[in-house]
N, C-alpha and C positions, 0 to 999 in steps of 0.2 A: 526287644527292650532297649538295647544299645542304640538302635536306629531312632527309637522314639526320643531317647534322651538327647541325641544329637540334634534332632529337629527342634526340640524345646530350646536347646542352647542357641541355635540359629535364630529362633524367634526372639529370644532375649536380646541377642546382639543387635537386632533391628527393631527393638521394641517401639521406638518413637515413630518409625514409619509404619510398622505393622498395625499399630492401634491408634495412633494420634495422641494418646495420653497414657500415663502410667496406670490409671484406674482400670482402663479396659484391658491392659496387659495382665493386671492382677486377676481380673475376672476370668481371663483365659486360663491362667495357671490354676485357679481354684477348680475349674471344671475339668482339668486334666485327669484328676484322680478317678472321676466317675464316667467319663466319656472318651470314646475314641475320636480321632480326628474326623473320621468319616461320619460319625454320628452326631457331631456337634452342630447346634443350630447357630447360624450367623447372629452376631450381636445386633441390637437395634441400630439402624443407620444413624449417623450424625447428620446434621443439617447440610454440611458442606460436602460430604462424600458418602456413598452408599455401601462401601465395603472397605475393609482394611487390607493391608498387604498380606496378612496371614490368610485371610479368606480367599483372596485372589490366588495366592500361592497354592492353597489346598485344591482349588478347582482346576488350576493349570497343571497340577501334579509335579510341582517343583518346590524348592525351598524358598523361604521368604527372602534370603539374601540374593537369590537369583532374580526375583522380581525387583528388588532394589537395584541390581545391576542394570536391568532393562530401563528402569526409571532414570538412572544416572547416565545412560548412553554408553555403558561399558561395552567393549567389543568382544569380550570373552563369553558370549552367549550364542548358542547355536541359532541359526536363522529361523528354523522351525519353532523353536522354543520362544524366541523373541516375538514372532508373529502371533503365537498363541497367547502370550502374556499381554501384548499390545491390544489384541482383540478383547480380552477380558477387561482391561483397563478402560477401554472405550465403552464396553457394554455396561459396566458398573458406574460409569461416569466418575471414575476415581479422580480426585484432585488433591495433589499434595498440599499439605498445610504450608502457608507462606513462611511461617517461622522455621519450618524444617527444611526449606529449600535453600541450601547454601548457594550463593551466586558468585559468579566471577565478575570482575569490575568492567563489564562490557555492555555495549548496546549494539545489537546487530542491525545493520542498515542494508536493505535488499532492494535492488533496482531490477527492472525488467531489461533495461539497457543502460550502459555506463559509457557514453561517448559524446557528451556535449556539455556546453556551458550551463545548460539547465541543471544537469546533475551536480555540477560544482556548487551552485547556489544551495541546493538541498543538503549536500555534505556539510557546507559551512554552517547551516542552521543546526543540524544535529550535533556537530562537533562543538558548537558554542555551549549547548546545554550539557553535553557529556563532560566537557572540560570543567565547567563549574561544579559538576557533581563528582569529580575525581574519577571519571570513567574514560575508557577508550572506545573507539568505534571500529567495528568489523564490517567491511564492505563485501557484499556478494552481488553477483549478477546472474539473472536467470536466462541469459542468452535470448532475449526477446520473448520468452514465454511469460504469460501472465500469472502463472503459478510455478513456484520453485519446485525442483525435483525432490524425490523422496530422500535422497542422500543428504540434501540440505537440511531437512527437518531433523534427521538423526544427528547431524553435526551440531545443530543448535542445541538440541537436548543434551548433548555431551558437554558443550561449552557452558551451559546454564547461565546465559547472560541476564542482565537486569530486565531486558525487554527487547522486542523486535519491532522495527519500523519498516513497513513494506511500502515502496513507492510504485504507483501504477501497477501494482501486483496484488495478489490475493492468496488465500490458502484454500486447499480443498478440505473436505470434511475430516479426513484422517489426520492431516497436518494440524488442523485446529485442535482436534482431540489430543494429539500428542503434546502440543505446547500447553494446553489447558491442564492436562494431567500432571505436568511438571511445574505448574504455577508460573509459567513464563508468559507475561502479558504481551500483547501485540496490538499495534495500531496501524491502520492503512492510511497512507497519505495520497491524496488525489486518486481515489480508487478508479480502476479501469471500468468496472461495472458496479452494479449495486452490491455493496459488501454484505448486505443483510442487516436486519434490525439489531442483531446482537453483537456486531463487530464495530468497535470504536474507529472513527475515521475523521480525518482532517481534509477539507477541500477548499475550493474557492468558488466564487459566484461566477461560474463560466457562462451561464445563460445571460446574466446581466452584462458581462463583459462583451459578449457577441452583440448584444443589443446596443451598447454604448458605441462600439466601433462602427457599426453600420449606421446608426443614427447620426453620428458625426459626418459621415460621407453624404448622407441624405441632406443634412443641413447646409452642406457646401454646394448643393445643387446637382449632385450625381443622381442619375436615374437608372443607369445600367451598371450595376455593381456585382462583380463576380466574387466568388468565395472559394478558397482552397481549404478543405477540411482536413482533419487528421483521420486516423483509422476509425472506421465506423463502429468497431467493437469497443471503442473507448468512450465512456460516458461523458468525459469532459469535452471531447470532440463533438459529439452529438449535441450537447447543450449549447456550445458556441454557435453551431449552425442554426439551431432552433432560435437563438437570440437574434441572429442575422435575419432569419425569415420574419420574425416578429416585428423587427424594426421596419422592414419593407412593407409588411401588411399594415402596420400602424400609419405609415406615410401614404398609403393608398397606391403603392407601386407593385407591379406584378413581380412575383418571384419566379424567374426563368430557370427551370431545372438544369438547362444546358450550361448555365453559368456557374454551377456548383460542381466542383471536381474533388475527388477524394485523394488525399496524399497520405503521408506517413509521419509527418512532423519533422522531416529531415530536409536539409538544403537541396539535395538532388531532386526531391519531389517538387519543391517550389520552383526550381529551374525548369524541369520538364513540363509541369502543368502550367507554369507561367507562359512558356512558349505556346502551348496549346490555346490558352485563352487570348493571348495578345496577337496571335496570327489570324484570328477570326476577322472577316470583313466587318462584322458588327461587334468588334471587341468592346469589352467594358471600359469605362473611363476610370473605374476605381476597383480595387480588389482588397477584400478582407482575407489576409493570408493564413489565418488560423493559428499561427505562432510565428515567433521572430525568425527562426531558422528557415521556414518556408518563405517568409518575406525576403530574406537575403537571397534565396534562390530566384525569387521573382525579380529582384534588382538585377541579377545577372542576365536573366532572360530579356528584360527591357533594354539593357545596354546592348546586347547582341542584336536586337532588332532596331536599334537606333532611336528608341523612345526615351523621352525625358521624364524623370520623376521629380516633381509632380506635374510638370507641364502637360504631358501626354497621358499619364496614368497616375492616380493616387494610390498609395499603398498603406495599409494598416496591419500591424503585427499583433502578437499576443505574447506576453510574458514579461517584457521590459528587461531583457538580459543586458548586461553592461555594454555589449557590442552594439545595441540599438542606438546608443548615444554617439558611437564613433563612426558609423558608416556615413557616406555622403549620398544624399542628404540624410541627416539624422532621422530615425524612423519614428513616426507616430505609432503608438502601440498601446495595448491594454496592459497595465501593470498587474501582474499576478504576484502576490507577496511570497515568493518561494522560500526565502530564508525564514520569514516569520512562520510560514506553514510548517516548515521542518522543525523549527524550535517548538512550536505548539505540539507537534506529534511526539517529539522526544520528551517534553515535559509530561504529557499525558501518559505515556507508557511508564514513566517512572512513578507517577502518582498511582497508577493501577497496581504497580508492584508493591507499593507501600500500603495499599488499602488492606485492612484486616478482613473486610467482607466484600462480597461481590457487589459491583456497582452496575447500574444501568449503563448500557452502551452509550457513549458520547459521540454525537455527530456535530462537527463544527465546520462552518463555511466562513472563510475570511473574505473581506470585500476586495473586489477588483476596482481599478480606476483608470480612466482614459488619460494618457499622457500625449499631448499634442506637440509634435515637433515640425519638421519641415518636409515630410514626405506626402503631405496631403494639401490640396488646394482646390478651388473651384474648377470645374471642367473647362477646358479651352473653348469648347462649343457645347452649350447646354443641350442635354438629351442626346448627345452623340452616341 
């Protein structure tokens, strides 16, 4: 009997999270006199969650405060117990009510890599929105992986930020369930793959950008146009190359597969693959470099081989990073509105956090645009 009273006291202590409202807690107390815990029937599910913490605690064989500790990311829970509770939270589709989910004044920003000017533009955009909202930004890197590690998800649950913005990254099913059960909204910016119909995302018109870059070179008179793509696993990279191929096809030009090489969006890949393309006896007279960093690597390869830009080879990048204006010659590129994309992702994640009800997943693509500078010109010899 003492143990029963202790459990009842624990359930009262956590009554808001156990039941979602005082009425359901009172119904639980009224049934106490006539039912044992094991014999109680679960209350009728609410629209937004199918079980209370008390019900999950009963099935897990732990106290309601223990379930609350798991939800809050507390460390003082045995790993086996935590795993059992997490599995039940996922199985029941538990979602903590937003009004009950106290939040720290943070936005989590997650990159798969953090080592270029590209990332700085994204950080600037998220920071702009966070500053206006009185929030700070927590940066994480997944060391090149497209999905953060399990410990990251636990740390985010413990921090309880206003939301999470993932850049070129995604979440696996268990991570999504963990954040959803804590009412921590998330948005994917420039998703590496298809994020799924139920994941909010912000992207850019990558296909249109690849089309515009290649069409510009075709209109200058180039017929042998190479391309350095990014990683094939990334949706943005594939879309840009698809746009490149569409422009060639529309112009009635053959798409030579040997002129398309796969990089990794870094300077070194642009240099290495640029040497490969420009050393060919039938080298292309123009190259769509996939992004600005690879274009800069291509610049270095052309200099090493004694080739002039744009006299011997025209080059088009993608992103329009600040450095594109500073190099010699200034780089023709496709502007991807990185700062605006990051701002849109941060605003969306805050709106999702404020929403009282579930919203349909939002997918937004911001327009890209061609910026013509001095790295492109008509070929010295047409059809070379």
